[in-house]
N, C-alpha and C positions, 0 to 999 in steps of 0.2 A: 380310549376310544370306545364308543358304543355303536352298535349296529342293530338295526331293527330285527334282524333274523336270528339273533342269539338272546335267549332269555336265561339268566342265571337262576338256579334253584337252590333251595336249602340243602345242605348236606354235600356240597362239593360237586354237584352235577349241573348240567345245563341242557337246554333244549334248542335245537336248530330248526327253523322254519325253512323248508326247502321247496323249490319248484324243480321237478325232474323232467328231463327230456330223454326218454329211453330210445334205443335204436340209433344212437348217434355213431359217428365214425370212430370216436374214441371217448374214453371216460375222462372227464375234466371238469373243472370249475369254470363256469361261464360268466361269473360276476353276479351283481345284485339284480333281482327281477322284482320290482316293486318293494315290498317289505320282506321278501324271501331271498335266499341265496339259490341261484340257478346252477344245477349240476347236469351235465350231459353224461349219459351212460351208454356204453357200447352194447350192453345186454338188451335183449328184446323184452317187452312187457308181457312175457308168457310164463306161466307156472312159477311165479315169484322170482324169476331170474334177475329182473331189474332190482328188486328189493335186496336180494342177496349181494348183488354187485355194489349197490349203494352202501350197505353196511360194511362190506369189505373195504371199499374205497375210503369211507370216512375214517375207519379204524387205521388204515395205512397212513393217510394224510396227517391225522392227529397223533400217530404213534402210540396207540393204546391197543390192548388186546380186543379182538372182535367181540368177546362176550360183554365188554363194557359199552357197546353201542347197541341201542335198542330202538326199533321202529315203534313209535308210540301211536301214531295215527296215519291214515292215508295209504293203507296197504294196496288199494286198487285205484288210487288217485294220483295225479301228477303232483298235487300238493301233499307234502308229507311233513311229519314232525318226528325228529330223531333225538333221543336222549343219550347223552354221553356222560359216563361216570369216570372219575379218575384222571381228568385232564383239566388244566387251568384254562379258564375262559379267555383270558388275555392272550395266552399262547395259541389257543385255538383260532382266535380272530386273525392273529398274525399268519398262521399257517394256511388258513382258508382264503386269505386275501392276497397272498404273495404269488 
């Protein structure tokens, strides 16, 4: 299964294209939003709290250490790209869509 929001990279890593909704009631995956994966975050978009919450949430869902999840772009935007190392893309798709 291929999804538009996951791009496989060389070296065993992949990038996720995300649409973020900060300040939600709870942190959760909200499904596909165009060509991105929508994630609602309970953290407010202040002082990088939403970005920290996002990194922690992705690491938890994919069961990888936090240091293997990196914000590549979109630090101040709702559209973000996150690189994940050390996880299988197929398994990531399954965990992010279930």
